[in-house]
C-alpha positions as a Markdown table, in Angstrom:
| # | Residue | x | y | z |
|---|---|---|---|---|
| 1 | Unk | 0.0 | 0.0 | 0.0 |
| 2 | Unk | 2.8 | 2.4 | 0.8 |
| 3 | Unk | 4.4 | 1.7 | -2.6 |
| 4 | Unk | 1.1 | 2.4 | -4.3 |
| 5 | Unk | 0.6 | 5.7 | -2.5 |
| 6 | Unk | 4.2 | 6.7 | -3.3 |
| 7 | Unk | 3.6 | 5.9 | -7.0 |
| 8 | Unk | 0.3 | 7.8 | -7.1 |
| 9 | Unk | 2.0 | 10.8 | -5.4 |
| 10 | Unk | 4.8 | 10.7 | -8.0 |
| 11 | Unk | 2.3 | 10.7 | -10.8 |
| 12 | Unk | 0.4 | 13.7 | -9.3 |
| 13 | Unk | 3.7 | 15.6 | -8.8 |
| 14 | Unk | 4.8 | 14.8 | -12.3 |
| 15 | Unk | 1.5 | 16.0 | -13.7 |
| 16 | Unk | 1.7 | 19.4 | -11.9 |
| 17 | Unk | 5.3 | 19.8 | -12.8 |
| 18 | Unk | 4.5 | 19.2 | -16.5 |
| 19 | Unk | 1.5 | 21.6 | -16.3 |
| 20 | Unk | 3.7 | 24.2 | -14.7 |
| 21 | Unk | 6.3 | 23.7 | -17.5 |
| 22 | Unk | 3.7 | 24.1 | -20.2 |
| 23 | Unk | 2.3 | 27.3 | -18.5 |
| 24 | Unk | 5.7 | 28.9 | -18.0 |
| 25 | Unk | 6.7 | 28.2 | -21.6 |
| 26 | Unk | 3.4 | 29.6 | -22.9 |
| 27 | Unk | 3.6 | 32.9 | -21.1 |
| 28 | Unk | 7.3 | 33.3 | -21.9 |
| 29 | Unk | 6.6 | 32.7 | -25.6 |
| 30 | Unk | 3.6 | 35.1 | -25.6 |
| 31 | Unk | 5.7 | 37.8 | -24.0 |
| 32 | Unk | 8.4 | 37.3 | -26.6 |
| 33 | Unk | 6.0 | 38.1 | -29.4 |
| 34 | Unk | 6.6 | 41.8 | -29.7 |
| 35 | Unk | 10.3 | 41.4 | -30.3 |
| 36 | Unk | 9.9 | 38.9 | -33.2 |
| 37 | Unk | 9.7 | 41.5 | -35.9 |
| 38 | Unk | 12.7 | 43.4 | -34.6 |
| 39 | Unk | 15.1 | 40.5 | -34.7 |
| 40 | Unk | 16.2 | 39.2 | -38.1 |
| 41 | Unk | 16.5 | 35.6 | -37.2 |
| 42 | Unk | 13.2 | 35.4 | -35.4 |
| 43 | Unk | 11.5 | 37.3 | -38.1 |
| 44 | Unk | 12.7 | 34.8 | -40.7 |
| 45 | Unk | 11.5 | 31.9 | -38.6 |
| 46 | Unk | 8.2 | 33.6 | -38.0 |
| 47 | Unk | 7.6 | 34.1 | -41.8 |
| 48 | Unk | 8.7 | 30.6 | -42.5 |
| 49 | Unk | 6.2 | 29.3 | -39.9 |
| 50 | Unk | 3.5 | 31.4 | -41.3 |
| 51 | Unk | 4.0 | 29.6 | -44.6 |
| 52 | Unk | 4.1 | 26.2 | -43.0 |
| 53 | Unk | 1.0 | 26.7 | -40.9 |
| 54 | Unk | -1.0 | 28.5 | -43.5 |
| 55 | Unk | 0.0 | 27.4 | -47.0 |
| 56 | Unk | 1.5 | 24.1 | -46.0 |
| 57 | Unk | -1.7 | 22.8 | -44.5 |
| 58 | Unk | -4.1 | 24.1 | -47.2 |
| 59 | Unk | -4.4 | 20.9 | -49.3 |
| 60 | Unk | -5.2 | 18.8 | -46.2 |
| 61 | Unk | -7.6 | 21.4 | -44.8 |
| 62 | Unk | -9.4 | 21.7 | -48.2 |
| 63 | Unk | -10.0 | 18.0 | -48.6 |
| 64 | Unk | -11.0 | 17.5 | -44.9 |
| 65 | Unk | -13.3 | 20.5 | -44.9 |
| 66 | Unk | -14.9 | 19.6 | -48.2 |
| 67 | Unk | -15.8 | 16.1 | -47.2 |
| 68 | Unk | -16.9 | 17.1 | -43.7 |
| 69 | Unk | -19.4 | 19.6 | -45.2 |
| 70 | Unk | -20.6 | 17.0 | -47.7 |
| 71 | Unk | -21.0 | 14.3 | -45.1 |
| 72 | Unk | -22.8 | 16.5 | -42.5 |
| 73 | Unk | -25.1 | 17.8 | -45.2 |
| 74 | Unk | -25.9 | 14.3 | -46.5 |
| 75 | Unk | -26.5 | 12.8 | -43.0 |
| 76 | Unk | -28.6 | 15.8 | -41.9 |
| 77 | Unk | -30.5 | 15.8 | -45.2 |
| 78 | Unk | -31.5 | 12.2 | -44.7 |
| 79 | Unk | -33.0 | 13.1 | -41.3 |
| 80 | Unk | -34.6 | 16.5 | -42.2 |
| 81 | Unk | -36.0 | 15.2 | -45.5 |
| 82 | Unk | -38.4 | 13.0 | -43.6 |
| 83 | Unk | -40.1 | 16.1 | -42.3 |
| 84 | Unk | -39.7 | 18.1 | -45.5 |
| 85 | Unk | -37.3 | 20.5 | -43.8 |
| 86 | Unk | -34.4 | 20.4 | -46.2 |
| 87 | Unk | -33.5 | 24.1 | -45.5 |
| 88 | Unk | -32.9 | 23.2 | -41.8 |
| 89 | Unk | -29.7 | 21.5 | -43.1 |
| 90 | Unk | -28.2 | 24.8 | -43.9 |
| 91 | Unk | -29.0 | 26.2 | -40.5 |
| 92 | Unk | -27.6 | 23.3 | -38.7 |
| 93 | Unk | -24.4 | 23.2 | -40.9 |
| 94 | Unk | -23.8 | 26.9 | -40.2 |
| 95 | Unk | -24.0 | 26.4 | -36.4 |
| 96 | Unk | -22.0 | 23.2 | -36.4 |
| 97 | Unk | -19.1 | 24.5 | -38.5 |
| 98 | Unk | -18.7 | 28.0 | -37.1 |
| 99 | Unk | -19.1 | 27.0 | -33.4 |
| 100 | Unk | -17.4 | 23.6 | -33.2 |
| 101 | Unk | -16.5 | 21.6 | -36.3 |
| 102 | Unk | -14.5 | 24.3 | -38.0 |
| 103 | Unk | -12.2 | 25.1 | -35.1 |
| 104 | Unk | -12.0 | 21.4 | -34.1 |
| 105 | Unk | -11.0 | 20.2 | -37.5 |
| 106 | Unk | -8.4 | 23.0 | -37.8 |
| 107 | Unk | -7.0 | 22.1 | -34.4 |
| 108 | Unk | -6.7 | 18.4 | -35.3 |
| 109 | Unk | -5.1 | 19.2 | -38.7 |
| 110 | Unk | -2.6 | 21.6 | -37.0 |
| 111 | Unk | -1.8 | 19.2 | -34.2 |
| 112 | Unk | -1.1 | 16.3 | -36.6 |
| 113 | Unk | 0.7 | 18.3 | -39.4 |
| 114 | Unk | 2.4 | 21.2 | -37.5 |
| 115 | Unk | 2.6 | 20.2 | -33.9 |
| 116 | Unk | 4.2 | 16.8 | -34.6 |
| 117 | Unk | 6.8 | 18.5 | -36.8 |
| 118 | Unk | 7.6 | 21.0 | -34.1 |
| 119 | Unk | 8.1 | 18.3 | -31.5 |
| 120 | Unk | 10.3 | 16.3 | -33.8 |
| 121 | Unk | 12.4 | 19.3 | -34.9 |
| 122 | Unk | 13.0 | 20.6 | -31.4 |
| 123 | Unk | 13.5 | 17.1 | -30.1 |
| 124 | Unk | 16.2 | 16.6 | -32.7 |
| 125 | Unk | 17.8 | 19.9 | -31.8 |
| 126 | Unk | 17.8 | 18.9 | -28.1 |
| 127 | Unk | 19.4 | 15.5 | -28.9 |
| 128 | Unk | 22.0 | 17.2 | -31.1 |
| 129 | Unk | 22.7 | 19.7 | -28.3 |
| 130 | Unk | 21.8 | 22.6 | -30.5 |
| 131 | Unk | 19.5 | 24.0 | -27.8 |
| 132 | Unk | 22.4 | 23.9 | -25.3 |
| 133 | Unk | 24.5 | 25.7 | -27.9 |
| 134 | Unk | 22.0 | 28.5 | -28.0 |
| 135 | Unk | 22.1 | 28.8 | -24.3 |
| 136 | Unk | 25.9 | 28.9 | -24.4 |
| 137 | Unk | 25.6 | 31.9 | -26.7 |
| 138 | Unk | 23.2 | 33.6 | -24.2 |
| 139 | Unk | 20.2 | 33.1 | -26.6 |
| 140 | Unk | 16.9 | 32.2 | -25.0 |
| 141 | Unk | 15.7 | 29.1 | -26.8 |
| 142 | Unk | 12.1 | 29.9 | -26.0 |
| 143 | Unk | 12.2 | 33.4 | -27.4 |
| 144 | Unk | 14.3 | 32.3 | -30.4 |
| 145 | Unk | 12.5 | 29.0 | -31.3 |
| 146 | Unk | 9.1 | 28.9 | -29.6 |
| 147 | Unk | 7.8 | 32.5 | -29.8 |
| 148 | Unk | 7.9 | 32.7 | -33.6 |
| 149 | Unk | 6.1 | 29.4 | -33.9 |
| 150 | Unk | 3.5 | 30.2 | -31.4 |
| 151 | Unk | 2.7 | 33.6 | -32.9 |
| 152 | Unk | 2.5 | 32.1 | -36.4 |
| 153 | Unk | -0.1 | 29.7 | -35.1 |
| 154 | Unk | -2.0 | 32.5 | -33.3 |
| 155 | Unk | -2.1 | 34.4 | -36.6 |
| 156 | Unk | -2.8 | 31.7 | -39.1 |
| 157 | Unk | -5.0 | 29.2 | -37.1 |
| 158 | Unk | -8.1 | 31.5 | -37.1 |
| 159 | Unk | -7.6 | 32.2 | -40.8 |
| 160 | Unk | -7.4 | 28.5 | -41.5 |
| 161 | Unk | -10.5 | 27.8 | -39.5 |
| 162 | Unk | -12.4 | 30.4 | -41.4 |
| 163 | Unk | -11.2 | 28.9 | -44.7 |
| 164 | Unk | -12.3 | 25.4 | -43.6 |
| 165 | Unk | -15.8 | 26.7 | -42.8 |
| 166 | Unk | -16.1 | 28.3 | -46.2 |
| 167 | Unk | -15.0 | 25.2 | -48.0 |
| 168 | Unk | -17.4 | 23.1 | -45.8 |
| 169 | Unk | -20.3 | 25.4 | -46.7 |
| 170 | Unk | -19.5 | 25.1 | -50.4 |
| 171 | Unk | -19.3 | 21.3 | -50.1 |
| 172 | Unk | -22.6 | 21.2 | -48.2 |
| 173 | Unk | -24.2 | 23.5 | -50.8 |
| 174 | Unk | -23.1 | 21.1 | -53.6 |
| 175 | Unk | -24.7 | 18.1 | -51.8 |
| 176 | Unk | -27.8 | 20.2 | -51.0 |
| 177 | Unk | -28.2 | 21.0 | -54.7 |
| 178 | Unk | -27.5 | 17.5 | -56.0 |
| 179 | Unk | -29.1 | 15.3 | -53.3 |
| 180 | Unk | -31.7 | 17.5 | -51.6 |
| 181 | Unk | -32.9 | 19.7 | -54.5 |
| 182 | Unk | -32.0 | 22.9 | -52.7 |
| 183 | Unk | -30.7 | 25.6 | -55.1 |
| 184 | Unk | -27.0 | 26.2 | -54.5 |
| 185 | Unk | -27.2 | 30.0 | -53.9 |
| 186 | Unk | -30.3 | 29.6 | -51.7 |
| 187 | Unk | -28.4 | 27.1 | -49.5 |
| 188 | Unk | -25.5 | 29.6 | -49.2 |
| 189 | Unk | -27.8 | 32.5 | -48.5 |
| 190 | Unk | -29.6 | 30.5 | -45.8 |
| 191 | Unk | -26.2 | 29.8 | -44.1 |
| 192 | Unk | -25.3 | 33.5 | -44.2 |
| 193 | Unk | -28.7 | 34.5 | -42.9 |
| 194 | Unk | -28.6 | 32.3 | -39.9 |
| 195 | Unk | -24.9 | 32.8 | -39.1 |
| 196 | Unk | -24.2 | 35.1 | -36.1 |
| 197 | Unk | -21.2 | 37.3 | -35.5 |
| 198 | Unk | -20.8 | 35.7 | -32.0 |
| 199 | Unk | -20.5 | 32.3 | -33.6 |
| 200 | Unk | -17.7 | 33.5 | -35.9 |
| 201 | Unk | -15.6 | 35.3 | -33.3 |
| 202 | Unk | -16.0 | 32.5 | -30.7 |
| 203 | Unk | -14.9 | 30.0 | -33.3 |
| 204 | Unk | -11.9 | 32.1 | -34.3 |
| 205 | Unk | -10.9 | 32.7 | -30.6 |
| 206 | Unk | -11.2 | 29.0 | -30.0 |
| 207 | Unk | -8.9 | 28.2 | -32.8 |
| 208 | Unk | -6.3 | 30.7 | -31.6 |
| 209 | Unk | -6.4 | 29.1 | -28.2 |
| 210 | Unk | -5.9 | 25.7 | -29.9 |
| 211 | Unk | -2.8 | 27.1 | -31.7 |
| 212 | Unk | -1.3 | 28.2 | -28.3 |
| 213 | Unk | -2.0 | 24.8 | -26.8 |
| 214 | Unk | -0.6 | 22.9 | -29.7 |
| 215 | Unk | 2.6 | 25.0 | -29.8 |
| 216 | Unk | 3.1 | 24.9 | -26.1 |
| 217 | Unk | 2.7 | 21.2 | -25.8 |
| 218 | Unk | 4.7 | 20.3 | -28.9 |
| 219 | Unk | 7.6 | 22.6 | -28.0 |
| 220 | Unk | 7.7 | 21.6 | -24.3 |
| 221 | Unk | 7.7 | 18.0 | -25.1 |
| 222 | Unk | 10.4 | 18.6 | -27.8 |
| 223 | Unk | 12.7 | 20.3 | -25.3 |
| 224 | Unk | 12.3 | 17.4 | -22.9 |
| 225 | Unk | 13.3 | 14.8 | -25.5 |
| 226 | Unk | 15.9 | 12.2 | -24.4 |
| 227 | Unk | 17.3 | 8.8 | -25.7 |
| 228 | Unk | 18.1 | 9.7 | -29.3 |
| 229 | Unk | 16.0 | 8.8 | -32.3 |
| 230 | Unk | 13.7 | 6.6 | -30.2 |
| 231 | Unk | 13.1 | 9.6 | -27.9 |
| 232 | Unk | 12.2 | 11.9 | -30.9 |
| 233 | Unk | 9.6 | 9.4 | -32.1 |
| 234 | Unk | 8.1 | 9.0 | -28.6 |
| 235 | Unk | 8.0 | 12.8 | -28.2 |
| 236 | Unk | 6.3 | 13.3 | -31.5 |
| 237 | Unk | 3.6 | 10.7 | -30.5 |
| 238 | Unk | 3.1 | 12.3 | -27.1 |
| 239 | Unk | 2.8 | 15.7 | -28.6 |
| 240 | Unk | 0.0 | 14.7 | -31.0 |
| 241 | Unk | -1.9 | 12.7 | -28.3 |
| 242 | Unk | -1.6 | 15.5 | -25.7 |
| 243 | Unk | -2.6 | 18.1 | -28.3 |
| 244 | Unk | -5.7 | 16.1 | -29.2 |
| 245 | Unk | -6.7 | 15.8 | -25.5 |
| 246 | Unk | -6.1 | 19.6 | -24.9 |
| 247 | Unk | -8.2 | 20.5 | -28.0 |
| 248 | Unk | -11.1 | 18.4 | -26.8 |
| 249 | Unk | -11.0 | 19.7 | -23.2 |
| 250 | Unk | -10.3 | 23.3 | -24.3 |
| 251 | Unk | -13.1 | 23.3 | -26.8 |
| 252 | Unk | -15.6 | 22.2 | -24.2 |
| 253 | Unk | -14.6 | 24.8 | -21.6 |
| 254 | Unk | -14.6 | 27.6 | -24.2 |
| 255 | Unk | -18.0 | 26.7 | -25.5 |
| 256 | Unk | -19.3 | 26.4 | -21.9 |
| 257 | Unk | -18.0 | 29.8 | -21.1 |
| 258 | Unk | -19.5 | 31.6 | -24.1 |
| 259 | Unk | -22.7 | 29.6 | -24.4 |
| 260 | Unk | -23.9 | 29.3 | -20.8 |
| 261 | Unk | -27.1 | 27.4 | -20.7 |
């Protein structure tokens, strides 16, 4: 029993230590944002990350968003067509994408495509002692490596979320026209009519928070990488898993805060 209690205590202590490390790194990276544009190296990294996060994920985001809109419209259309309420599909799709599905899909795409790459890259740098070399040169690794990545995610993640919503609406309108006999433009106009500004800004804010969580988790795990190539693989896997869990939990609490029943 004593051994079990000691083991449980160790897990709790490790959890809070990890949470504290995530929190400290997040605030340190956020505070380092204003200096990014004034330092040449950080500015180049920031611009490169903007391209990776935005342009680099567009093909995946386009395919995922298109089929998500088509699948949701088809499934909702099957249900609403029984009551001759085909236009309700447009209303439901608007709420679902702007409030939840758009930010959630964007977070999952960024965690799998960008967060994993960040963890692997920083983990490799840690193994090769490049992070230690930066510290030897009195360069803060967080401000130099993490801050540009985090602010690139904060800038591009909401834009990518908005893009996925638009593509999903177009895919839904195509299915509405071909399967539900709802005119394409009428479907789009119904989506616009029912959409609320609050749904849009809550979704964009949620995606920005997801970007912060993904970067903080991936970079923190990357900096803690040990045991060579095997450690890099393990860190990449943990970064994706933890990011998924953070997105699910964060999405719930943000929705609960803005849409109090």
